[in-house]
C-alpha positions in Angstrom: 96.6 -26.1 -2.0 96.4 -23.2 -4.3 99.8 -21.5 -5.0 100.2 -17.8 -4.6 100.8 -17.5 -8.4 97.6 -19.4 -9.2 95.7 -17.3 -6.8 97.0 -14.1 -8.5 95.9 -15.6 -11.9 92.4 -16.2 -10.6 92.2 -12.6 -9.4 93.5 -11.3 -12.8 91.0 -13.4 -14.6 88.2 -11.9 -12.5 89.6 -8.4 -13.2 89.3 -9.3 -16.9 85.8 -10.7 -16.6 82.4 -9.0 -17.3 81.1 -9.2 -13.7 81.6 -5.7 -12.3 81.2 -6.9 -8.7 83.9 -9.5 -9.0 86.2 -7.1 -10.8 85.9 -4.7 -7.9 86.6 -7.4 -5.4 89.6 -8.6 -7.4 91.0 -5.1 -7.7 90.7 -4.5 -3.9 92.6 -7.7 -3.2 95.3 -7.0 -5.8 95.8 -3.4 -4.7 96.2 -4.7 -1.1 98.9 -7.2 -2.2 100.8 -4.9 -4.6 103.3 -7.6 -5.7 105.5 -7.3 -8.8 104.5 -10.8 -10.0 101.1 -9.2 -10.9 102.7 -7.3 -13.8 103.3 -10.1 -16.3 99.9 -11.5 -15.6 98.3 -8.2 -16.4 100.4 -7.9 -19.5 98.9 -11.0 -21.0 95.3 -9.9 -20.3 95.1 -6.1 -20.3 94.5 -5.5 -24.0 91.6 -7.9 -24.1 89.9 -6.7 -20.9 86.6 -4.8 -21.0 87.0 -1.0 -20.4 86.2 -1.2 -16.7 88.9 -3.9 -16.2 91.4 -1.9 -18.2 90.9 1.2 -16.0 91.4 -0.9 -12.8 94.5 -2.6 -14.4 96.0 0.9 -15.1 95.6 1.8 -11.4 97.3 -1.4 -10.4 100.2 -0.8 -12.8 100.7 2.7 -11.4 101.3 1.2 -8.0 104.3 -0.7 -9.3 107.9 0.6 -9.8 108.8 1.8 -13.3 111.6 -0.8 -13.6 108.9 -3.5 -13.4 106.4 -1.9 -15.7 108.4 0.1 -18.3 108.5 -2.8 -20.9 104.8 -3.2 -20.7 104.2 0.6 -21.1 106.5 0.6 -24.1 104.2 -2.0 -25.7 101.0 -0.3 -24.6 101.7 2.9 -26.4 100.9 1.0 -29.6 97.7 -0.6 -28.1 94.5 -0.5 -30.0 92.5 1.2 -27.3 93.3 5.0 -26.8 92.9 4.7 -23.0 95.8 2.2 -22.8 98.0 4.3 -25.2 97.3 7.5 -23.2 97.9 5.9 -19.8 101.2 4.3 -21.0 102.5 7.4 -22.7 101.6 9.6 -19.7 103.6 7.4 -17.3 106.6 7.4 -19.6 106.4 11.2 -20.1 106.2 11.8 -16.4 109.4 9.8 -16.1 111.3 11.9 -18.6 110.5 10.4 -22.1 109.1 13.6 -23.8 109.2 11.7 -27.2 105.8 10.2 -26.2 104.0 13.6 -26.1 102.7 13.4 -29.7 101.5 9.8 -29.0 99.6 11.0 -25.9 98.0 14.0 -27.7 96.8 11.7 -30.4 95.4 9.1 -27.9 93.5 11.9 -26.0 92.0 13.0 -29.3 91.0 9.5 -30.3 89.4 8.5 -27.0 85.8 7.6 -27.0 83.3 9.3 -24.7 83.4 6.3 -22.4 87.2 6.4 -22.2 87.7 10.1 -21.6 87.3 10.1 -17.8 90.0 7.4 -17.6 92.2 9.3 -20.0 92.0 12.5 -18.0 92.7 10.6 -14.8 95.8 9.0 -16.4 97.3 12.2 -17.8 97.7 14.2 -14.6 100.9 16.4 -14.3 101.8 16.2 -18.0 102.6 19.8 -18.8 102.7 20.3 -22.5 100.7 22.6 -24.8 99.9 19.8 -27.3 98.3 17.8 -24.5 96.4 20.8 -23.3 95.1 21.5 -26.8 93.9 17.9 -27.0 92.1 18.1 -23.7 90.6 21.4 -24.5 88.9 19.8 -27.5 86.7 17.9 -25.0 85.0 21.2 -24.2 82.0 20.7 -26.5 78.4 21.5 -25.8 77.3 18.0 -26.6 79.9 16.4 -24.3 79.1 14.7 -21.0 79.1 17.3 -18.2 81.3 15.2 -16.0 84.0 15.2 -18.7 83.6 19.0 -19.0 84.3 19.4 -15.3 87.2 17.0 -15.3 88.8 18.6 -18.4 88.5 22.1 -16.9 90.0 20.9 -13.6 92.9 19.4 -15.5 93.4 22.6 -17.5 93.4 24.7 -14.4 96.2 22.7 -13.0 98.2 22.6 -16.2 97.7 26.3 -17.0 98.1 27.4 -13.4 94.7 29.1 -13.4 93.0 30.5 -16.5 94.1 31.0 -20.0 92.4 33.1 -22.7 92.1 30.1 -25.0 90.4 28.0 -22.4 88.1 30.8 -21.3 87.1 31.3 -24.9 86.3 27.6 -25.4 84.3 27.6 -22.2 82.4 30.7 -23.2 80.9 28.8 -26.1 79.3 26.4 -23.5 77.4 29.0 -21.5 74.4 28.6 -23.7 74.4 24.8 -23.9 71.0 23.1 -23.7 72.4 20.7 -21.1 72.0 22.6 -17.8 74.9 20.6 -16.2 77.2 21.7 -19.0 76.0 25.3 -18.8 76.5 25.3 -15.0 80.1 24.1 -15.4 80.9 26.8 -18.0 79.3 29.5 -15.9 81.1 28.4 -12.8 84.5 28.5 -14.6 83.8 32.1 -15.8 82.0 33.4 -12.7 84.7 35.2 -10.8 84.7 39.0 -10.1 82.1 41.6 -9.1 79.4 42.4 -11.6 80.2 39.4 -13.6 77.3 38.4 -16.0 78.2 34.8 -15.7 77.9 34.9 -12.0 74.4 36.4 -12.3 73.4 33.7 -14.7 74.9 31.0 -12.5 73.1 32.4 -9.5 69.8 32.2 -11.3 70.5 28.6 -12.4 71.4 27.5 -8.9 68.4 29.2 -7.3 66.2 27.2 -9.7 68.2 23.9 -9.3 70.4 24.0 -6.2 71.7 20.5 -6.8 73.6 21.8 -9.8 76.1 23.4 -7.4 77.7 20.2 -6.1 79.3 18.8 -9.3 80.7 22.2 -10.3 81.7 23.8 -7.0 85.4 23.0 -7.5 85.4 25.0 -10.8 84.7 28.2 -8.9 87.8 30.3 -8.6 88.5 30.5 -4.9 91.0 33.2 -5.3 88.3 35.6 -6.4 85.4 37.3 -4.7 81.9 36.6 -6.2 79.0 38.9 -6.5 76.6 38.9 -3.6 73.8 37.3 -5.7 76.0 34.3 -6.4 77.2 34.0 -2.8 73.6 33.9 -1.7 72.8 31.3 -4.3 75.7 29.2 -3.1 74.6 29.5 0.5 71.1 28.4 -0.5 72.6 25.3 -2.2 74.8 24.5 0.8 71.8 24.6 3.0 70.4 21.6 1.1 73.3 19.1 1.2 73.0 15.5 0.1 75.7 14.1 2.3 78.1 15.1 5.1 81.0 15.1 2.7 79.4 18.0 0.7 79.4 20.2 3.8 83.1 19.6 4.3 83.8 20.5 0.7 81.6 23.6 0.4 82.1 25.2 3.8 85.6 26.7 3.1 84.4 28.2 -0.2 81.4 29.9 1.5 83.6 31.0 4.4 86.1 32.7 2.1 83.2 34.6 0.5 81.2 35.5 3.5 82.0 34.3 7.0 78.7 35.6 8.4 76.7 33.9 5.7 78.7 30.7 6.1 78.0 30.6 9.8 74.3 31.4 9.4 73.9 28.7 6.8 75.8 26.0 8.8 74.0 26.8 12.1 70.7 26.1 10.3 72.0 22.6 9.5 72.5 21.8 13.2 68.9 20.7 13.3 69.0 18.7 10.1 67.2 15.4 10.2 70.4 13.6 9.0 72.7 13.2 12.1 75.8 12.9 9.9 75.0 16.3 8.2 74.4 17.8 11.6 77.8 16.6 12.8 79.6 17.8 9.7 78.0 21.2 10.0 79.1 21.3 13.6 82.7 20.4 12.7 82.8 23.1 10.0 81.5 25.7 12.5 84.1 24.6 15.1 86.9 25.6 12.7 85.5 29.1 12.2 86.4 32.0 14.5 83.1 32.8 16.4 81.3 29.9 14.7 80.4 28.3 18.0 80.5 29.9 21.5 81.2 28.1 24.7 77.7 28.1 26.0 76.3 26.7 22.8 78.9 23.9 22.8 78.3 23.1 26.5 74.6 22.7 25.6 75.5 20.3 22.9 77.2 18.1 25.4 73.7 17.1 26.5 72.6 16.3 22.9 71.3 12.7 22.4 73.5 12.3 19.4 77.0 11.0 20.4 78.6 12.6 17.3 77.4 16.0 18.4 78.6 15.5 21.9 82.0 14.4 20.7 82.5 17.3 18.3 81.4 19.7 21.0 83.8 18.2 23.6 86.7 18.3 21.1 86.0 21.9 20.2 85.7 22.9 23.9 89.0 21.2 24.6 90.7 23.3 21.8 89.3 26.3 23.7 91.0 25.1 26.9 87.7 24.0 28.3 87.7 20.4 29.6 84.1 20.3 30.6 83.4 17.7 27.9 85.8 15.2 29.3 83.3 13.3 31.5 81.0 13.0 28.5 83.8 11.5 26.3 84.8 9.1 29.1 81.3 7.8 29.3 81.0 7.5 25.5 84.3 5.6 25.1 83.0 3.0 27.6 79.7 2.6 25.6 79.5 0.3 22.6 78.4 1.8 19.3 79.5 3.3 16.0 80.7 6.4 17.8 83.4 4.5 19.8 86.3 5.0 17.4 85.6 8.7 17.3 85.3 8.8 21.1 88.7 7.1 21.4 90.3 9.7 19.1 88.7 12.6 20.9 89.6 11.3 24.3 93.2 11.1 23.3 93.2 14.8 22.8 92.7 15.5 26.5 96.0 15.7 28.3 94.8 14.1 31.6 95.6 11.0 33.6 92.0 9.9 33.6 92.1 9.1 29.9 94.9 6.5 30.2 92.9 3.5 31.7 90.0 3.9 29.2 92.5 4.0 26.3 94.1 0.8 27.7 90.7 -0.8 27.9 90.1 0.1 24.2 93.3 -1.7 23.1 91.4 -5.0 23.0 88.2 -3.7 21.5 86.5 -5.8 18.7 86.7 -2.8 16.3 90.2 -2.4 14.8 89.7 1.4 14.3 88.9 1.8 18.0 92.1 -0.2 18.8 94.2 1.9 16.4 92.9 5.2 17.7 93.5 4.1 21.3 97.0 2.9 20.5 98.0 6.1 18.8 96.4 8.2 21.6 97.9 6.2 24.4 101.4 6.8 23.1 100.8 10.5 22.8 99.3 10.7 26.3 102.1 8.9 28.0 104.8 11.0 26.3 102.9 14.2 27.1 102.2 13.3 30.7 105.7 11.9 31.4 108.1 13.7 28.9 111.2 12.7 30.8 110.5 8.9 30.6 111.6 7.3 27.4 109.5 4.2 27.0 110.0 2.2 23.9 106.4 1.3 23.0 107.6 -1.3 20.4 109.0 -3.4 23.2 105.6 -3.9 24.7 104.8 -6.2 21.8 101.4 -4.7 21.3 100.1 -4.4 17.7 96.5 -3.3 17.0 96.0 -5.8 14.1 97.6 -8.8 15.9 95.3 -11.8 16.6 96.7 -12.1 20.1 97.1 -8.8 22.0 96.9 -9.9 25.6 100.6 -9.9 26.4 101.2 -6.5 24.9 98.3 -5.0 26.8 99.5 -6.6 30.0 103.0 -5.1 29.5 101.4 -1.6 28.9 99.3 -1.9 32.0 102.3 -2.9 34.0 104.2 0.1 32.7 101.3 2.4 33.6 101.1 1.0 37.1 104.9 1.5 37.6 104.8 5.2 36.9 101.8 6.2 39.1 
């Protein structure tokens, strides 16, 4: 039988190996366990790990309490690799040791191009001018565009917006030959009406709409943009690559032009990708006037369950329960939509939802069970506010291997209060 310590050692060895797939699997298992016994094992291996392993090891160490990791961090501030020095110094600084600031600034400056993303991730919330100066040095026309974006995001947080010195450094990048770097610089400087950078960025985005997605978070959301840039942003948003991009970009476009945001998102309701259709519908559902009742009721007949569920949930928030029969039917139908159906169903304050939620408590999909369990508790408390039932005494647990007794107890309780 393999001991727990030996098992941990195997996982650390995999984290230190050259196989990226095994490293990822080992990391996922180690982050799940999050045991302090991991720290001394990492201490023996971390300096010899490949860069990818070191980055994952840093994330693992950050999940441990400082009293367990401080000794290792004190050693790592003298490590050969700048990433390790920066990560260790940053943790100690965040915990009050300001003497490590010069070490951190030097490590940032010494980091290779391959290390810089990890360095920036490790140095969050360190507020010191020397650190900001070192990060600002990453703003070079020949740098990787992803590093430029990360560095600017870091500086925005540290400087609470814009500073003249960062704006000046970014200005030098607006003529970079790398269009990705140029787009990032223009996005940083694009705020305000009649802004020449906004005009230049609009032209770049019209020619290459995909450039918008990596740089959208650099746009200053507290400022109004010129119409030409807002229109270019809308054109880019109309060509999303995934559902996640819709959720990210919709608030930006809405703040600039609610009318244009709604027009753009409505066009996506017929997109060939059903996930993008659903994401556009969800974004519209949050906007005043984005979707009207008649349009939503029509969507209840859509062949796509995601569209039906979003429509039903939106109508419910408008005090229209016409989508309840649709949701009741969907929650009784197997498919990838079922977890969402259980969640949406739980939003309806109605006796008819209780039995279907009880049925979902033993579903094969754990997410369905969890959504049903959370929803059932809310429902019963809302329907019977004067009954104080201790749900923990039912013995039901969504992740338990055996759930029959708990479900039986819950069914018995429901029968008793009819």
